[in-house]
MDTraj code that builds the backbone (N, CA, C; nanometers):
import mdtraj as md
import numpy as np

residues = "MET LEU ARG ALA LEU VAL TRP GLY THR ALA PHE LEU LEU ALA SER ALA GLY SER ALA LEU ALA GLN LEU GLN LYS VAL ASN CYS GLN THR GLN GLY PRO GLN LEU TYR LEU ASP GLN ASN ASN ARG ASN ASP TYR GLN SER SER MET ASP SER ASN GLY CYS ARG TYR SER PHE TYR SER ILE GLY ASN ASN GLY ARG ILE SER LEU VAL LEU GLU LYS ALA VAL VAL MET LYS GLN PRO GLU ASN GLY GLU LEU ARG GLN ASP GLY GLU PHE SER PHE PHE TYR LYS PRO ARG PRO GLY PHE LYS GLY GLY ASP SER PHE VAL ILE TYR VAL CYS GLY ASN ASP ARG ASN HIS ALA GLY CYS ALA ARG LEU ASN TYR GLN ALA THR ILE ARG".split()
xyz = np.array([
    [5.9628, -1.8349, -8.5075],
    [6.1188, -1.8150, -8.4551],
    [6.2036, -1.7309, -8.5209],
    [6.1588, -1.6915, -8.6574],
    [6.2461, -1.6437, -8.7314],
    [6.1956, -1.5218, -8.7491],
    [6.0412, -1.5457, -8.7503],
    [5.9660, -1.4452, -8.7697],
    [5.9796, -1.3016, -8.6455],
    [5.9214, -1.3884, -8.5581],
    [5.9533, -1.2902, -8.3855],
    [6.0949, -1.2377, -8.4419],
    [6.2112, -1.3047, -8.4037],
    [6.3558, -1.2243, -8.4334],
    [6.3363, -1.0797, -8.5551],
    [6.2984, -1.1194, -8.6391],
    [6.2553, -1.0069, -8.7895],
    [6.1909, -0.8859, -8.7048],
    [6.0621, -0.9230, -8.6532],
    [6.0003, -0.8296, -8.5665],
    [6.0901, -0.7413, -8.4875],
    [6.1197, -0.8160, -8.3997],
    [6.2232, -0.7617, -8.2818],
    [6.3078, -0.6951, -8.3177],
    [6.4052, -0.7196, -8.4522],
    [6.5316, -0.6532, -8.4691],
    [6.4592, -0.5279, -8.5508],
    [6.3569, -0.5420, -8.6198],
    [6.2448, -0.3978, -8.6580],
    [6.2158, -0.3119, -8.5454],
    [6.1540, -0.3520, -8.4540],
    [6.1361, -0.2704, -8.3304],
    [6.2388, -0.2070, -8.2796],
    [6.3404, -0.2844, -8.2501],
    [6.5198, -0.2307, -8.2024],
    [6.5774, -0.1063, -8.3058],
    [6.5079, -0.1266, -8.4295],
    [6.5990, -0.0097, -8.5268],
    [6.5166, 0.0733, -8.4993],
    [6.3722, 0.0797, -8.5295],
    [6.3165, 0.1893, -8.5341],
    [6.2767, 0.2924, -8.3733],
    [6.3125, 0.1489, -8.2808],
    [6.3362, 0.2285, -8.1529],
    [6.4391, 0.3022, -8.1429],
    [6.5398, 0.2986, -8.2040],
    [6.6858, 0.2997, -8.1985],
    [6.6937, 0.4788, -8.2743],
    [6.6457, 0.4679, -8.3720],
    [6.5822, 0.5944, -8.4884],
    [6.5197, 0.6884, -8.4496],
    [6.3962, 0.6459, -8.3481],
    [6.3572, 0.7535, -8.2688],
    [6.4384, 0.8103, -8.1923],
    [6.4944, 0.7412, -8.0837],
    [6.5577, 0.7804, -7.9536],
    [6.6856, 0.8559, -8.0364],
    [6.7662, 0.8303, -8.1485],
    [6.8420, 0.9466, -8.2126],
    [6.7709, 1.0566, -8.2578],
    [6.6427, 1.0760, -8.3078],
    [6.5885, 1.1614, -8.3728],
    [6.5598, 1.2736, -8.2282],
    [6.4958, 1.1797, -8.1365],
    [6.5028, 1.2649, -7.9996],
    [6.6142, 1.3273, -7.9285],
    [6.7578, 1.2735, -7.9331],
    [6.8707, 1.3234, -7.9332],
    [6.8849, 1.4517, -8.0015],
    [6.9241, 1.4392, -8.1176],
    [6.8937, 1.5181, -8.2404],
    [6.8209, 1.7074, -8.2449],
    [6.6697, 1.6639, -8.1723],
    [6.5770, 1.7755, -8.1149],
    [6.6254, 1.8473, -7.9906],
    [6.6933, 1.7612, -7.9228],
    [6.7585, 1.8234, -7.7648],
    [6.8493, 1.8559, -7.8257],
    [6.9794, 1.8117, -7.9024],
    [7.0648, 1.9347, -7.9509],
    [7.0479, 2.1003, -7.9858],
    [6.9106, 2.1276, -8.0490],
    [6.8762, 2.2283, -8.0596],
    [6.7415, 2.2686, -8.0675],
    [6.7587, 2.3561, -7.9655],
    [6.6007, 2.4252, -7.9016],
    [6.6021, 2.5507, -7.9393],
    [6.4553, 2.6592, -7.9486],
    [6.4280, 2.7399, -8.0177],
    [6.3287, 2.7727, -7.9721],
    [6.2992, 2.8914, -7.8629],
    [6.1801, 2.9434, -7.7755],
    [6.1888, 3.1154, -7.8672],
    [6.0988, 3.1267, -7.8750],
    [6.0418, 3.2917, -7.9281],
    [5.8519, 3.3043, -7.9737],
    [5.8405, 3.4391, -7.9846],
    [5.6587, 3.4199, -8.0316],
    [5.6420, 3.3763, -8.1777],
    [5.4830, 3.3527, -8.1182],
    [5.4358, 3.3215, -8.3058],
    [5.4541, 3.4045, -8.3647],
    [5.4680, 3.3813, -8.5170],
    [5.5099, 3.4094, -8.6203],
    [5.3494, 3.4861, -8.6794],
    [5.3116, 3.6252, -8.7090],
    [5.2481, 3.6795, -8.7582],
    [5.3019, 3.8027, -8.8006],
    [5.2711, 3.7644, -8.9493],
    [5.3679, 3.8282, -9.0930],
    [5.2078, 3.9935, -9.0987],
    [5.1139, 3.9801, -9.1165],
    [5.0251, 4.0803, -9.1091],
    [5.0367, 4.1803, -8.9890],
    [5.1299, 4.1840, -8.9082],
    [5.1667, 4.2828, -8.7784],
    [5.3150, 4.3591, -8.8415],
    [5.3842, 4.3075, -8.9899],
    [5.5053, 4.3729, -9.0149],
    [5.6064, 4.3991, -8.9183],
    [5.5915, 4.2812, -8.8189],
    [5.7296, 4.2859, -8.6696],
    [5.8268, 4.2507, -8.7020],
    [5.9030, 4.2632, -8.5740],
    [6.0387, 4.1948, -8.5157],
    [5.9986, 4.1316, -8.4418],
    [6.0859, 3.9853, -8.4773],
    [6.0130, 3.8797, -8.3758],
    [6.1781, 3.8569, -8.3053],
    [6.2012, 3.8124, -8.1781],
    [6.3557, 3.7835, -8.1264],
    [6.3014, 3.6360, -8.1016],
    [6.4015, 3.5545, -8.1219],
    [6.3961, 3.3940, -8.1014],
    [6.5355, 3.3822, -8.0328],
    [6.5356, 3.2693, -7.9359],
    [6.6463, 3.2132, -7.8585],
    [6.6786, 3.0896, -7.9151],
    [6.7854, 3.0529, -7.9735],
    [6.8346, 2.9223, -7.9808],
    [6.9600, 2.8691, -7.9059],
    [6.9542, 2.7307, -7.8363],
    [7.0155, 2.6838, -7.7983],
    [7.0987, 2.5354, -7.8874],
    [7.2295, 2.5263, -7.8883],
    [7.2818, 2.4031, -7.9804],
    [7.3916, 2.3903, -7.9473],
    [7.4389, 2.2306, -7.9865],
    [7.5936, 2.1851, -8.0133],
    [7.6483, 2.2269, -8.1313],
    [7.7342, 2.1531, -8.1587],
    [7.8145, 2.2573, -8.2632],
    [7.7481, 2.1638, -8.3954],
    [7.6865, 2.0512, -8.3776],
    [7.6246, 2.0239, -8.5037],
    [7.5143, 2.1121, -8.5740],
    [7.4975, 2.2128, -8.4897],
    [7.3673, 2.3697, -8.6038],
    [7.3017, 2.3502, -8.5406],
    [7.1778, 2.3726, -8.6213],
    [7.0193, 2.4254, -8.5817],
    [6.9591, 2.4344, -8.7477],
    [6.8807, 2.3592, -8.7279],
    [6.8025, 2.3843, -8.9057],
    [6.6566, 2.4835, -8.8480],
    [6.6323, 2.5658, -8.9396],
    [6.5004, 2.6785, -8.8777],
    [6.4438, 2.6230, -9.0643],
    [6.3042, 2.5775, -9.0385],
    [6.2281, 2.5649, -9.1252],
    [6.0643, 2.6439, -9.1063],
    [6.0254, 2.7328, -9.2248],
    [5.8754, 2.7828, -9.2141],
    [5.8130, 2.7079, -9.3023],
    [5.6762, 2.7265, -9.2821],
    [5.5788, 2.6317, -9.3501],
    [5.4293, 2.6889, -9.3352],
    [5.3633, 2.6797, -9.4443],
    [5.2280, 2.7527, -9.4398],
    [5.1474, 2.6598, -9.3412],
    [5.0434, 2.7414, -9.2608],
    [4.9526, 2.6382, -9.1551],
    [4.8344, 2.6696, -9.2218],
    [4.7778, 2.5876, -9.1836],
    [4.6187, 2.5900, -9.1911],
    [4.5385, 2.5866, -9.0407],
    [4.4003, 2.6287, -9.0580],
    [4.2907, 2.6168, -8.9217],
    [4.2092, 2.5686, -8.9387],
    [4.1285, 2.4769, -8.9310],
    [4.0058, 2.4220, -8.9447],
    [3.9678, 2.4342, -9.0905],
    [4.0426, 2.3855, -9.1494],
    [4.0965, 2.3593, -9.3186],
    [4.0726, 2.4791, -9.3751],
    [4.1369, 2.5949, -9.3371],
    [4.1462, 2.6996, -9.3951],
    [4.3295, 2.7430, -9.3394],
    [4.3375, 2.7659, -9.4938],
    [4.5387, 2.8061, -9.4684],
    [4.5277, 2.9652, -9.3733],
    [4.5967, 2.9663, -9.2891],
    [4.6059, 3.0885, -9.2417],
    [4.7421, 3.1419, -9.2573],
    [4.8417, 3.0870, -9.3007],
    [4.9517, 3.1578, -9.3137],
    [4.9812, 3.0961, -9.4361],
    [5.0643, 3.1692, -9.5444],
    [5.0866, 3.1213, -9.6774],
    [5.1836, 3.2249, -9.6985],
    [5.3338, 3.1414, -9.6782],
    [5.4416, 3.2026, -9.7155],
    [5.4752, 3.2160, -9.8684],
    [5.5497, 3.3422, -9.8840],
    [5.5864, 3.3723, -10.0310],
    [5.7215, 3.4084, -10.0789],
    [5.8271, 3.4505, -9.9865],
    [5.9353, 3.4592, -9.9803],
    [6.0291, 3.4532, -9.8288],
    [6.1485, 3.3856, -9.8246],
    [6.2304, 3.3726, -9.7017],
    [6.3523, 3.3839, -9.7447],
    [6.4461, 3.5113, -9.7047],
    [6.5744, 3.5225, -9.7659],
    [6.6621, 3.5633, -9.6357],
    [6.7716, 3.5168, -9.6148],
    [6.8595, 3.5580, -9.5329],
    [6.9393, 3.7161, -9.5467],
    [6.8665, 3.8116, -9.4029],
    [6.9177, 3.9640, -9.4016],
    [7.0191, 3.9555, -9.3236],
    [7.0638, 3.8853, -9.2473],
    [7.2011, 3.9525, -9.2149],
    [7.2673, 3.7642, -9.1628],
    [7.3935, 3.7937, -9.2215],
    [7.4996, 3.6517, -9.1899],
    [7.5231, 3.6579, -9.0468],
    [7.5723, 3.5444, -9.0074],
    [7.6354, 3.5161, -8.8478],
    [7.7806, 3.5764, -8.8868],
    [7.8359, 3.5836, -8.7826],
    [7.9790, 3.6554, -8.7350],
    [8.0567, 3.5215, -8.7066],
    [8.0202, 3.3839, -8.6315],
    [8.0899, 3.2880, -8.6072],
    [8.0539, 3.2041, -8.6348],
    [7.9773, 3.1919, -8.7883],
    [7.9159, 3.0501, -8.8526],
    [7.8796, 3.0451, -8.9912],
    [7.7957, 2.9960, -9.0313],
    [7.7714, 2.9952, -9.1863],
    [7.5550, 2.9483, -9.1630],
    [7.5014, 3.0325, -9.2294],
    [7.3611, 3.0385, -9.2216],
    [7.3513, 3.0083, -9.3914],
    [7.2976, 2.8904, -9.4392],
    [7.2410, 2.8646, -9.5665],
    [7.1130, 2.8403, -9.5633],
    [7.0985, 2.8692, -9.6622],
    [6.9206, 2.8514, -9.7365],
    [6.9177, 2.7529, -9.8186],
    [6.8301, 2.6145, -9.7350],
    [6.9106, 2.5133, -9.8152],
    [6.7338, 2.4517, -9.8698],
    [6.6836, 2.4936, -9.8910],
    [6.5326, 2.4855, -9.9233],
    [6.4442, 2.6921, -9.9516],
    [6.3310, 2.6880, -10.0124],
    [6.2472, 2.8223, -10.0528],
    [6.2285, 2.8151, -9.8846],
    [6.2022, 2.7954, -9.7873],
    [6.1819, 2.8225, -9.6671],
    [6.2611, 2.7576, -9.5249],
    [6.3300, 2.7094, -9.5713],
    [6.4502, 2.6672, -9.5124],
    [6.5888, 2.6519, -9.4642],
    [6.6221, 2.6954, -9.3668],
    [6.8057, 2.7329, -9.3296],
    [6.8469, 2.6624, -9.2306],
    [6.9858, 2.6441, -9.2149],
    [7.0723, 2.5797, -9.1788],
    [7.1648, 2.6497, -9.1192],
    [7.1744, 2.6625, -8.9889],
    [7.2736, 2.7280, -8.9472],
    [7.3856, 2.6579, -8.8825],
    [7.5313, 2.6651, -8.9113],
    [7.6715, 2.5882, -8.8482],
    [7.7385, 2.6995, -8.7978],
    [7.7701, 2.6511, -8.6682],
    [7.8618, 2.7489, -8.6228],
    [7.9871, 2.7012, -8.6589],
    [8.1003, 2.8189, -8.6162],
    [8.2422, 2.7841, -8.7329],
    [8.3111, 2.6623, -8.6351],
    [8.3466, 2.5615, -8.6916],
    [8.4332, 2.4710, -8.6255],
    [8.4979, 2.5150, -8.4749],
    [8.4878, 2.4640, -8.3551],
    [8.5276, 2.4793, -8.2360],
    [8.4784, 2.6018, -8.1688],
    [8.4065, 2.6967, -8.2324],
    [8.3557, 2.7657, -8.1522],
    [8.2695, 2.7673, -8.0531],
    [8.2156, 2.8234, -7.9219],
    [8.1242, 2.8354, -7.8281],
    [8.1235, 2.9762, -7.8051],
    [7.9858, 3.0050, -7.7262],
    [7.9622, 3.1252, -7.6914],
    [7.8212, 3.1624, -7.8371],
    [7.7727, 3.3246, -7.8393],
    [7.6763, 3.3801, -7.8731],
    [7.6794, 3.3881, -8.0365],
    [7.6140, 3.3938, -8.0970],
    [7.6141, 3.4480, -8.2412],
    [7.4052, 3.4862, -8.2876],
    [7.4326, 3.5773, -8.3774],
    [7.2929, 3.6086, -8.3880],
    [7.3566, 3.6613, -8.5657],
    [7.2081, 3.5863, -8.6069],
    [7.1923, 3.6260, -8.7572],
    [7.0133, 3.6911, -8.7595],
    [6.9942, 3.7176, -8.9101],
    [6.8360, 3.7586, -8.8991],
    [6.7786, 3.6433, -9.0576],
    [6.6703, 3.6285, -9.0370],
    [6.5763, 3.6065, -9.1670],
    [6.4786, 3.6752, -9.1997],
    [6.4567, 3.7094, -9.2922],
    [6.3552, 3.8145, -9.3240],
    [6.2142, 3.7204, -9.3953],
    [6.0941, 3.6930, -9.3830],
    [6.0066, 3.5810, -9.4130],
    [5.8889, 3.7216, -9.4447],
    [5.8321, 3.6511, -9.5663],
    [5.7133, 3.7293, -9.6036],
    [5.5997, 3.6277, -9.6664],
    [5.4584, 3.7194, -9.6675],
    [5.3542, 3.6362, -9.6993],
    [5.2345, 3.6995, -9.6511],
    [5.1149, 3.6118, -9.6338],
    [4.9708, 3.6475, -9.6181],
    [4.9448, 3.5732, -9.4783],
    [4.8685, 3.6444, -9.4103],
    [4.8096, 3.5930, -9.2774],
    [4.7241, 3.6801, -9.2413],
    [4.6402, 3.6167, -9.2327],
    [4.4645, 3.6037, -9.1940],
    [4.4314, 3.6938, -9.3477],
    [4.4718, 3.6817, -9.4182],
    [4.4307, 3.7437, -9.5504],
    [4.4559, 3.9117, -9.5610],
    [4.5874, 3.9382, -9.5098],
    [4.6618, 4.0229, -9.4647],
    [4.8178, 4.0170, -9.5507],
    [4.8901, 4.0730, -9.6299],
    [5.0089, 4.0801, -9.6460],
    [5.1235, 4.1574, -9.5513],
    [5.2216, 4.0904, -9.5490],
    [5.3065, 4.1223, -9.4641],
    [5.4449, 4.0787, -9.4306],
    [5.5576, 4.1204, -9.4115],
    [5.6900, 4.0565, -9.3733],
    [5.7231, 4.0439, -9.1915],
    [5.8011, 4.0044, -9.1917],
    [5.8326, 3.9799, -9.0500],
    [6.0096, 3.9506, -9.0555],
    [6.0755, 4.0096, -8.9257],
    [6.2397, 4.0155, -8.9313],
    [6.2146, 3.9230, -8.8454],
    [6.3212, 3.8492, -8.8394],
    [6.3032, 3.7435, -8.7663],
    [6.4824, 3.7141, -8.6813],
    [6.5020, 3.7784, -8.5870],
    [6.5736, 3.8230, -8.4947],
    [6.6410, 3.6852, -8.4004],
    [6.7350, 3.5763, -8.4209],
    [6.8393, 3.4790, -8.3419],
    [6.9386, 3.5043, -8.3065],
    [6.9191, 3.5012, -8.1496],
    [7.0248, 3.5328, -8.0913],
    [7.0779, 3.3884, -8.0272],
    [7.1631, 3.3189, -8.0948],
    [7.2117, 3.1642, -8.0726],
    [7.3307, 3.1289, -7.9967],
    [7.3266, 3.0811, -7.8964],
    [7.3915, 2.9880, -7.8341],
    [7.4600, 2.8870, -7.8188],
    [7.5922, 2.8161, -7.8731],
    [7.6421, 2.7222, -7.8962],
    [7.7191, 2.7086, -7.7704],
    [7.6595, 2.5891, -7.7246],
    [7.7358, 2.5153, -7.6052],
    [7.8432, 2.4031, -7.6433],
])
top = md.Topology()
chain = top.add_chain()
for i, resn in enumerate(residues, 1):
    res = top.add_residue(resn, chain, resSeq=i)
    for name in ("N", "CA", "C"):
        top.add_atom(name, md.element.get_by_symbol(name[0]), res)
traj = md.Trajectory(xyz[None], top)
């Protein structure tokens, strides 16, 4: 009986953690094109979030056992006017709106690396809507 209670409690905690993780994802949604560094282009992204902000992380990716995107650097190119964008890892950023701010904000992240055996960079323009 005690074993069943322990398993039931563990399942309940795991379920609550999963529901919380899903809730956090809903509070921060970003849409935009796939990133191709070898085209040296500008990409526009739309982010919608609540007052808790949003995390943006970039990763090297592989395809069929081969790495097709290798990141070399990522920096803030333009800070937002109505919040703070901080780099909290080599390829990870966190945007937090100013307390009480609702509306639109924008910022730019610049990412460089190798994509399909060609070096390049991309300017990532983010239009953020804070609900």
